[in-house]
C-alpha positions in Angstrom: 67.2 77.1 -130.4 66.9 79.5 -127.4 70.5 79.0 -126.1 72.4 79.4 -129.4 74.1 82.7 -128.4 74.8 81.6 -124.9 76.3 78.3 -126.1 78.6 80.1 -128.6 79.8 82.5 -125.8 80.4 79.7 -123.3 82.5 77.7 -125.7 84.5 80.8 -126.6 85.1 81.8 -123.0 86.0 78.2 -122.0 88.4 77.8 -124.9 86.5 74.7 -126.2 87.6 74.3 -129.8 88.2 70.6 -130.4 85.3 68.2 -129.7 85.3 64.4 -130.2 82.2 62.2 -130.3 83.3 58.6 -129.4 80.4 56.2 -130.1 80.0 52.7 -131.5 77.5 54.1 -133.9 80.5 55.1 -136.0 81.8 51.5 -136.1 82.3 50.0 -139.6 79.3 48.0 -140.8 79.4 44.3 -141.5 79.4 44.5 -145.3 78.7 40.8 -145.5 75.1 41.5 -144.4 74.5 43.5 -147.6 72.4 41.2 -149.8 73.7 40.8 -153.4 70.1 41.1 -154.7 69.7 44.5 -152.9 73.1 45.7 -154.3 72.1 44.7 -157.8 68.7 46.4 -157.4 70.4 49.7 -156.6 72.9 49.3 -159.4 70.0 48.7 -161.9 68.3 51.8 -160.6 71.4 53.9 -161.0 71.9 52.7 -164.6 68.3 53.7 -165.4 68.9 57.2 -163.9 72.0 57.8 -166.1 71.1 60.2 -168.9 67.9 61.5 -167.2 68.1 65.2 -166.8 66.5 65.3 -163.3 68.7 62.5 -162.0 72.1 63.3 -163.6 73.1 65.8 -160.8 72.6 63.1 -158.2 74.8 60.6 -160.0 77.5 63.2 -160.6 77.4 64.1 -156.9 77.9 60.5 -155.9 80.7 60.1 -158.4 82.5 63.2 -157.2 82.2 62.1 -153.5 83.6 58.7 -154.1 86.1 59.6 -156.9 84.8 56.8 -159.2 82.4 56.5 -162.1 79.0 55.0 -161.3 80.1 51.8 -163.2 83.1 51.5 -161.0 81.2 52.2 -157.8 78.6 49.4 -158.4 81.0 47.0 -160.2 81.3 44.3 -157.5 79.0 43.4 -154.6 81.9 42.0 -152.6 84.0 45.2 -152.8 84.0 45.8 -149.0 85.8 49.2 -149.2 83.3 50.5 -151.8 80.3 49.2 -149.8 81.7 50.9 -146.7 82.1 54.1 -148.6 78.5 53.9 -149.8 77.3 53.4 -146.2 79.2 56.5 -145.0 77.4 58.5 -147.7 74.1 57.0 -146.9 74.4 57.5 -143.1 75.5 61.1 -143.5 72.4 62.0 -145.5 69.2 63.4 -144.0 66.3 60.9 -143.9 64.2 61.2 -147.1 66.9 62.9 -149.2 67.2 61.7 -152.8 70.6 60.0 -152.2 69.3 58.3 -149.0 66.2 57.1 -150.9 68.4 55.7 -153.7 70.8 53.7 -151.4 68.1 52.7 -148.8 67.3 49.3 -150.4 71.0 48.3 -150.2 71.1 48.8 -146.4 67.6 47.7 -145.5 68.9 45.0 -143.1 71.6 46.8 -141.3 70.5 50.4 -141.9 67.6 50.8 -139.5 69.5 50.0 -136.3 72.6 52.0 -137.5 70.6 54.9 -138.6 68.7 55.1 -135.3 72.1 55.2 -133.5 73.6 57.8 -135.8 70.6 60.2 -136.1 71.0 61.9 -132.7 74.7 62.1 -133.1 74.5 63.8 -136.4 72.1 66.4 -134.9 74.5 66.9 -132.0 77.5 67.3 -134.3 75.7 69.8 -136.6 74.6 71.9 -133.6 78.2 72.0 -132.2 79.6 73.0 -135.6 76.9 75.5 -136.6 76.1 77.1 -133.2 79.2 76.5 -131.0 81.6 76.9 -133.9 83.6 73.9 -132.7 85.6 71.4 -134.7 84.0 68.0 -134.3 85.5 64.6 -135.0 83.6 61.3 -135.2 85.4 58.3 -133.5 84.3 54.7 -133.3 84.6 52.1 -130.4 88.1 51.1 -131.5 89.4 54.6 -130.7 92.4 54.6 -128.3 92.7 57.0 -125.5 95.9 58.4 -127.1 93.8 59.4 -130.1 91.8 62.0 -128.1 94.5 63.5 -126.0 94.4 67.3 -126.5 90.6 67.5 -127.1 88.7 70.0 -125.0 85.3 68.2 -124.8 84.5 64.5 -125.4 81.1 63.1 -125.9 81.5 59.4 -124.8 79.0 56.6 -125.2 78.2 55.2 -121.8 78.0 51.7 -123.4 80.8 51.6 -125.9 80.0 48.5 -127.8 78.2 47.9 -131.1 76.4 44.9 -129.6 74.3 47.3 -127.4 71.1 48.2 -129.3 69.6 51.6 -129.4 66.7 52.8 -127.2 65.7 52.9 -123.5 63.4 49.8 -124.0 66.0 47.7 -125.7 66.6 44.2 -124.2 70.3 43.7 -123.6 72.3 40.9 -122.0 73.5 42.2 -118.7 77.0 40.8 -119.2 77.3 42.7 -122.6 76.2 45.9 -120.8 78.8 45.5 -118.1 81.5 44.8 -120.7 80.5 47.8 -122.8 80.4 50.1 -119.8 83.8 48.9 -118.5 85.2 49.6 -122.0 84.1 53.2 -121.7 85.4 53.5 -118.1 88.8 52.0 -119.0 89.0 54.3 -122.1 88.5 57.3 -119.8 90.8 56.2 -117.1 93.6 55.7 -119.7 92.9 59.1 -121.2 93.2 60.8 -117.8 96.5 58.9 -117.1 97.9 59.9 -120.5 96.8 63.6 -120.1 98.4 63.9 -116.6 101.8 62.8 -118.0 101.9 66.0 -120.1 101.8 69.2 -117.9 100.7 71.3 -120.9 97.5 69.2 -121.4 94.2 69.9 -119.7 91.9 67.1 -118.4 89.0 67.3 -120.9 85.4 67.8 -120.1 83.4 64.6 -120.6 79.8 64.3 -121.5 78.5 60.8 -121.2 75.8 60.1 -123.8 73.4 57.2 -124.0 69.9 56.1 -125.0 70.0 53.2 -122.5 71.7 54.5 -119.4 70.1 56.9 -116.9 71.5 60.0 -115.0 71.5 58.0 -111.8 74.1 55.7 -113.3 76.6 58.6 -113.6 78.1 58.4 -110.0 79.2 54.8 -110.4 80.7 55.4 -113.8 82.5 58.5 -112.5 83.9 56.6 -109.5 85.2 53.9 -111.8 86.8 56.4 -114.1 88.2 58.5 -111.2 86.7 61.7 -112.6 85.6 64.8 -110.8 81.9 65.6 -110.8 82.8 69.1 -112.1 84.4 67.5 -115.1 81.6 65.1 -116.2 77.9 65.3 -116.9 75.2 63.1 -118.6 73.2 63.8 -121.7 70.4 61.4 -122.9 70.7 61.0 -126.7 67.0 61.5 -127.0 67.4 65.2 -126.2 69.1 65.8 -129.6 65.9 64.7 -131.4 63.2 65.7 -129.0 64.5 68.6 -126.8 67.3 70.5 -128.5 67.0 73.4 -126.1 67.6 71.1 -123.1 70.5 69.5 -124.9 72.1 72.9 -125.2 71.3 73.8 -121.6 72.9 70.6 -120.4 76.1 71.2 -122.4 76.3 74.8 -121.2 76.0 73.6 -117.6 79.2 71.5 -118.0 81.2 73.8 -120.2 80.7 77.1 -118.5 82.8 76.2 -115.4 85.7 74.6 -117.2 88.3 76.9 -115.7 87.0 76.3 -112.2 87.0 72.5 -112.8 90.6 72.7 -113.9 91.6 74.6 -110.8 89.8 72.2 -108.5 91.4 69.2 -110.3 94.9 70.7 -109.9 94.3 71.4 -106.2 93.1 67.8 -105.5 96.0 66.3 -107.4 98.4 68.5 -105.3 96.6 67.4 -102.1 96.7 63.7 -103.1 100.4 63.9 -104.0 101.0 65.7 -100.6 99.2 62.8 -98.8 101.2 60.2 -100.7 104.5 61.9 -100.1 103.7 62.5 -96.4 102.7 58.9 -96.0 106.0 57.7 -97.6 108.1 60.0 -95.4 106.2 58.9 -92.3 106.6 55.2 -93.1 110.4 55.9 -93.4 110.4 57.4 -89.9 108.3 54.6 -88.4 110.6 51.9 -89.8 113.3 53.4 -87.6 111.2 52.6 -84.5 112.4 49.3 -82.9 110.6 47.1 -80.3 112.4 48.9 -77.4 111.0 52.2 -78.6 107.4 50.9 -78.3 108.4 49.3 -74.9 109.6 52.7 -73.8 106.2 54.2 -74.6 104.4 51.4 -72.8 106.6 51.3 -69.7 107.3 55.0 -69.0 104.1 56.6 -70.4 101.1 54.3 -70.8 101.3 51.9 -67.9 100.9 54.6 -65.4 98.1 56.2 -67.4 96.3 52.8 -67.9 96.0 53.6 -71.6 96.3 50.9 -74.3 99.3 51.1 -76.6 97.1 50.7 -79.7 95.0 53.7 -78.8 97.9 55.9 -78.0 100.0 55.2 -81.2 96.8 55.5 -83.3 96.4 59.1 -82.0 100.1 59.7 -82.2 100.5 58.6 -85.8 97.3 60.4 -87.0 98.6 63.7 -85.5 102.0 63.3 -87.1 100.5 62.4 -90.5 98.3 65.5 -90.4 101.3 67.7 -89.6 103.4 66.1 -92.4 100.5 66.6 -95.0 100.2 70.3 -94.0 104.0 70.7 -94.4 104.0 69.0 -97.8 101.1 71.1 -99.0 102.8 74.3 -97.9 106.0 73.2 -99.7 104.0 72.6 -102.9 102.1 75.8 -102.5 98.9 73.9 -103.0 96.7 76.7 -101.6 97.7 78.8 -104.7 95.6 76.4 -106.7 92.5 77.3 -104.7 93.0 80.9 -105.2 92.5 80.3 -109.0 89.1 78.8 -108.2 86.3 81.3 -108.6 83.2 79.4 -107.6 79.8 79.9 -109.2 76.8 80.9 -107.1 76.5 78.8 -104.0 73.8 76.1 -104.3 72.3 77.2 -107.6 68.8 76.1 -108.2 69.8 73.1 -110.3 71.9 71.5 -107.6 70.1 69.0 -105.4 71.2 67.9 -101.9 74.5 66.1 -101.9 75.4 63.3 -99.6 79.1 63.8 -100.2 79.2 67.1 -98.3 77.1 65.7 -95.5 79.4 62.6 -95.1 82.5 64.8 -95.2 81.4 67.1 -92.5 79.9 64.4 -90.3 83.3 62.6 -90.3 85.0 65.8 -89.3 82.8 66.3 -86.2 82.0 62.8 -85.0 83.5 59.3 -85.1 81.5 56.1 -85.4 84.2 54.1 -83.7 84.0 53.5 -79.9 87.1 53.9 -77.8 86.6 50.6 -76.0 88.6 47.7 -77.3 90.0 44.5 -75.8 90.5 44.8 -72.1 90.2 48.6 -72.2 86.6 49.2 -71.5 85.9 52.6 -69.9 82.3 53.1 -68.8 82.2 56.3 -70.7 84.6 58.5 -72.8 85.0 62.1 -73.5 82.6 63.2 -76.3 80.4 60.0 -76.2 77.0 60.8 -77.6 74.0 59.0 -76.3 70.4 59.2 -77.7 67.2 58.1 -76.0 65.8 54.7 -77.1 62.7 56.2 -78.7 64.8 58.4 -81.0 67.2 55.5 -81.6 64.3 53.3 -82.8 63.0 56.0 -85.1 66.4 56.6 -86.7 67.6 52.9 -87.1 64.3 51.2 -87.5 64.8 49.0 -84.4 62.3 47.9 -81.8 64.2 48.2 -78.6 62.1 48.3 -75.5 61.7 51.9 -74.4 61.7 52.5 -70.6 59.6 55.2 -69.1 61.3 58.5 -69.7 62.1 60.7 -66.7 60.8 64.2 -66.7 63.0 67.0 -68.2 65.3 64.6 -69.9 66.9 65.5 -73.3 66.8 63.4 -76.4 70.6 63.5 -76.8 73.4 63.6 -74.2 77.2 64.1 -74.5 79.9 63.4 -72.0 82.1 66.5 -71.3 84.2 65.0 -68.5 87.9 65.0 -69.5 89.1 61.7 -70.9 91.9 61.3 -68.3 89.3 61.0 -65.5 87.4 58.3 -67.4 90.3 55.8 -67.7 89.5 52.8 -65.5 91.6 52.4 -62.3 93.4 55.6 -63.2 93.1 57.1 -59.7 92.3 54.5 -57.0 92.8 57.0 -54.2 90.2 59.4 -55.6 88.1 57.6 -58.3 85.6 59.4 -60.5 82.2 59.1 -59.0 80.0 61.3 -61.3 80.2 61.9 -65.1 79.4 65.4 -66.3 77.1 65.6 -69.3 75.2 68.2 -71.3 71.8 67.7 -72.9 70.3 68.9 -76.1 67.7 68.3 -78.8 68.1 66.2 -81.9 66.5 68.1 -84.8 65.7 67.1 -88.4 67.5 69.3 -90.9 64.2 70.5 -92.4 63.5 72.2 -89.0 66.9 73.9 -88.7 66.8 77.6 -89.4 70.6 78.2 -89.5 73.8 76.2 -90.1 75.1 74.1 -87.2 78.5 73.1 -86.0 77.3 69.7 -84.7 76.0 67.3 -87.2 75.2 63.7 -86.4 74.7 60.9 -88.9 72.3 58.2 -87.8 71.7 55.3 -90.2 73.0 57.5 -93.1 70.5 60.3 -92.2 71.7 63.7 -91.1 70.5 65.3 -87.9 71.5 68.6 -86.2 72.1 68.7 -82.4 71.1 71.8 -80.6 73.1 71.7 -77.4 71.6 73.5 -74.4 74.1 74.8 -71.8 71.1 75.3 -69.5 70.7 71.5 -69.4 73.8 70.2 -67.5 73.6 67.4 -65.0 75.8 64.6 -63.6 75.3 60.9 -63.7 76.8 58.3 -61.5 79.6 56.4 -63.2 78.0 53.1 -62.3 75.0 54.1 -64.4 77.1 54.2 -67.5 78.2 51.4 -69.8 80.2 51.4 -72.9 77.2 51.2 -75.2 74.4 52.7 -73.0 73.7 55.2 -70.3 71.2 55.8 -67.5 70.3 52.2 -66.9 69.7 51.5 -70.5 67.5 54.5 -71.2 70.0 55.9 -73.7 72.0 54.2 -76.5 75.5 55.1 -77.7 75.4 56.7 -81.1 78.7 58.3 -81.9 81.7 60.2 -80.3 82.5 63.9 -80.7 86.1 64.3 -82.0 88.5 66.1 -79.6 88.1 69.6 -81.0 84.3 69.5 -81.0 84.3 67.8 -77.5 86.5 70.7 -76.3 84.2 73.3 -77.8 81.2 71.7 -76.2 83.0 71.6 -72.9 83.8 75.3 -73.1 80.2 76.1 -74.0 79.1 74.5 -70.8 81.8 75.8 -68.4 82.2 79.3 -69.8 80.3 81.7 -72.0 83.6 83.1 -73.3 86.7 81.6 -74.8 84.9 79.4 -77.2 86.9 77.3 -79.6 86.3 78.4 -83.2 85.1 75.4 -85.4 84.0 75.1 -89.0 80.4 75.7 -89.7 78.7 73.0 -91.7 77.5 73.5 -95.2 73.8 74.2 -95.8 71.8 70.9 -95.6 68.8 70.3 -97.8 65.6 68.3 -97.4 63.1 67.3 -100.1 59.5 68.6 -100.3 56.5 68.0 -102.5 55.4 70.4 -105.2 52.3 71.2 -107.2 52.4 73.5 -110.2 49.1 75.0 -111.6 48.5 76.8 -114.9 45.7 79.3 -115.6 44.4 77.9 -118.9 40.9 79.4 -118.7 39.2 76.1 -119.4 35.6 76.0 -118.0 36.2 72.6 -116.5 39.3 73.9 -114.6 39.0 74.9 -110.9 38.9 78.8 -110.9 40.6 78.6 -114.3 43.6 76.6 -113.1 44.7 73.1 -114.2 47.2 70.9 -112.5 50.5 70.6 -114.4 52.8 68.8 -112.0 51.8 67.1 -108.7 54.7 65.2 -107.1 55.2 64.2 -103.5 58.5 64.0 -101.6 59.0 60.3 -102.7 60.1 61.3 -106.2 62.2 64.3 -104.8 60.8 67.0 -107.0 62.0 70.0 -104.9 64.1 70.7 -101.8 64.5 73.3 -99.1 67.4 74.6 -97.1 68.1 77.4 -94.6 69.9 80.6 -95.7 70.8 83.8 -93.9 68.0 85.6 -95.9 65.4 83.0 -95.0 64.3 79.5 -96.1 65.0 78.8 -99.8 63.1 76.4 -102.0 64.4 75.0 -105.3 62.6 73.0 -108.1 64.3 70.0 -109.6 65.9 71.1 -112.9 63.8 68.9 -115.2 60.4 70.2 -113.9 60.8 73.5 -115.8 61.1 71.5 -118.9 58.1 69.3 -117.9 56.0 72.4 -117.5 57.0 73.7 -120.9 56.2 70.4 -122.6 52.8 70.2 -120.8 51.9 73.7 -122.1 52.9 72.8 -125.6 50.8 69.6 -125.5 47.8 71.3 -123.9 47.9 74.1 -126.5 47.4 71.5 -129.2 44.3 70.2 -127.5 42.7 73.5 -126.3 43.0 77.0 -127.8 42.3 80.3 -125.9 43.9 83.6 -125.2 45.1 82.2 -121.9 46.7 79.2 -123.6 48.4 81.5 -126.2 49.9 83.5 -123.3 51.0 80.4 -121.5 52.7 79.1 -124.6 54.5 82.4 -125.2 55.7 82.7 -121.6 56.8 79.0 -121.3 58.9 79.4 -124.5 61.0 82.2 -123.1 64.4 81.6 -121.6 63.5 84.0 -118.8 60.6 81.8 -117.7 62.9 78.7 -117.5 65.4 80.8 -115.5 62.7 81.8 -113.0 61.9 78.2 -112.3 65.6 77.3 -111.9 66.5 79.9 -109.3 66.2 79.5 -105.5 63.0 81.0 -104.0 63.3 82.7 -100.6 60.6 82.7 -97.9 61.2 84.9 -94.8 60.0 83.8 -91.4 56.7 81.9 -91.5 55.3 83.8 -94.5 53.5 81.6 -97.0 54.4 83.9 -99.9 57.9 84.2 -101.3 59.9 87.3 -100.6 61.7 86.8 -103.9 60.1 89.2 -106.4 57.1 87.4 -108.0 56.2 88.1 -111.6 52.9 88.3 -113.5 53.9 84.9 -114.9 54.7 82.9 -111.7 53.8 83.2 -108.0 55.5 81.0 -105.4 53.7 79.7 -102.3 54.5 77.3 -99.5 51.9 75.5 -97.4 51.4 72.4 -95.2 48.3 71.5 -97.3 46.9 72.6 -100.7 43.6 73.4 -99.0 45.3 76.6 -97.7 45.5 78.0 -101.2 42.7 80.3 -102.3 42.9 80.2 -106.2 40.4 83.0 -106.5 43.0 85.4 -105.1 45.4 84.7 -107.8 45.6 85.7 -111.5 49.1 84.6 -112.3 49.9 82.4 -115.3 51.4 79.8 -113.0 51.2 78.9 -109.3 54.1 77.0 -107.8 53.2 75.6 -104.4 55.8 73.8 -102.2 53.9 71.3 -100.0 55.4 69.9 -96.9 52.8 67.1 -96.6 53.8 63.8 -98.4 50.3 63.1 -99.7 47.5 65.2 -101.2 44.0 65.2 -99.7 41.5 62.9 -101.6 39.0 65.8 -101.9 41.6 68.0 -103.6 42.4 65.2 -106.0 38.8 65.2 -107.0 38.7 69.0 -107.2 41.4 69.1 -109.9 40.0 66.9 -112.6 42.7 67.4 -115.2 45.2 64.6 -115.2 48.7 65.9 -114.3 52.0 64.7 -115.7 52.9 61.1 -114.9 55.8 61.3 -112.4 57.4 58.3 -114.0 57.9 60.3 -117.1 60.0 62.9 -115.3 63.7 62.1 -115.4 
């Protein structure tokens, strides 16, 4: 296996010594299903073998393992303990071994399903012992959470229940699946709770394993178990038998950042405890407020300002809670936890776009809750964001009637007038007549070349706003409504939070004195990809055959802006798909080119190349990242832009912006590419 040394080093550095495999495959068998006739047949066979020179060592081995004579071992068919002991010996044997062949007739009814479940687990265990030098314990579905406290790494069956059959195509009752999954979730939740009670214990790493579940099931499981993403990963059981290198690679990906995951867990626990303590303290303070106190606020503060009490105390309480959380975190020195956190490379090639970061940042910059409520209905409010109806229809899939757009009008508007001037009937002597606004462009993230401070979520899709301080104008207050602007040409979409509203206001009214605000994380967008291999076949186009051809619908690759240029990343499993394709093609077709491809694709360096981010500067179609003789990286709007005659690389990786491939190009490449449905 190509990752043996790396796996051993990672386990040593991460301090992973004790490993548990918790799976229903280790459950006791139903000895009642062992037929007496099968038992007698094996006993007869053993008696015939006694005294035979070639068979005597096998009998002696079995007697030594069970601590009984062969006559005692096979004395009674209904001796459940002895049948269970024989099963353990049988299930621990390699398929086809002499002992397995001897005992196979006894377990012909129950052995097939059990053996199928145990086989990948035995391979996994052997690899962890031999290569990672770890101590590995097998545990069945009756294992309690308390039994695994103190383990460093736990391989946990996603469906912890012996009634769940093996295999991705197995037909299972949905109720049984839910019960088995919940059993695993509850086991893990209890383990976390028990571990947290002992300050000396570390929350273990958890690798979910299954032959039935899929990687996309991991987030729901993780949410139910209340585990961090950095503490948990998913490993299909089939990797143990079919792709040992990928199995090792998956385990390394989880184990190598154990220290960082511990530091992050500790910080988040401190933060949660700070929030809980601050909320309790605040509630104690709020309980001291009596009705006259609220009347005081209403009478001497809010009546004159024409501001609703509910809006005022919501802002008042929120501000106080933030202050108390900060004080509590300072008291607990929670920031010290983050100083222990040494992060890996930002956005490594195996990490796909994450909705969690997008949602976090969008909630920091904008609110989806309008200010207007009850009788308080200002026609506009500070920070209100309006988008034109055509853009609104595209984002939300609506069919609102779009009025003729005036010339030089932006796609997005924001109100920068101070909130105090927008309160209805605030100043009857000198009422507000015009609302000051600033315009901008709503831009898809794929077209953004640099991080932005203003991110807008529309129908769960992220957009960046490019505000233009050269695009200010005023609108009559009577042209504004709570949910629309400019006589219905624009629709309310969100509201900038106070800090970001203030920053936009300063951008407009002065070029200096800007308010510093956080910069959003890099946002990613999916693109299509085609990978070609130079096999040298006469039927191939200029010597190249198509290996992978996937459009954006199956999310094979993604792109994001960096300071060095635009980066492109392949999905982690495509490298393995390429490797498997080369191995399969080499069995069908032999040539010097195929021999070279097979050699290159089997090297760890080749896999690393396909896993790293690829940088393109400016509008260049060729990557600025150093290409090798094995792989060249290109980007294009259409595959027709690629001249294959100019290339003599082993592989061409082309990132394609178009969602579909031209029909004539499909005919041009006659070799059938990998079926996208087979790619995890």
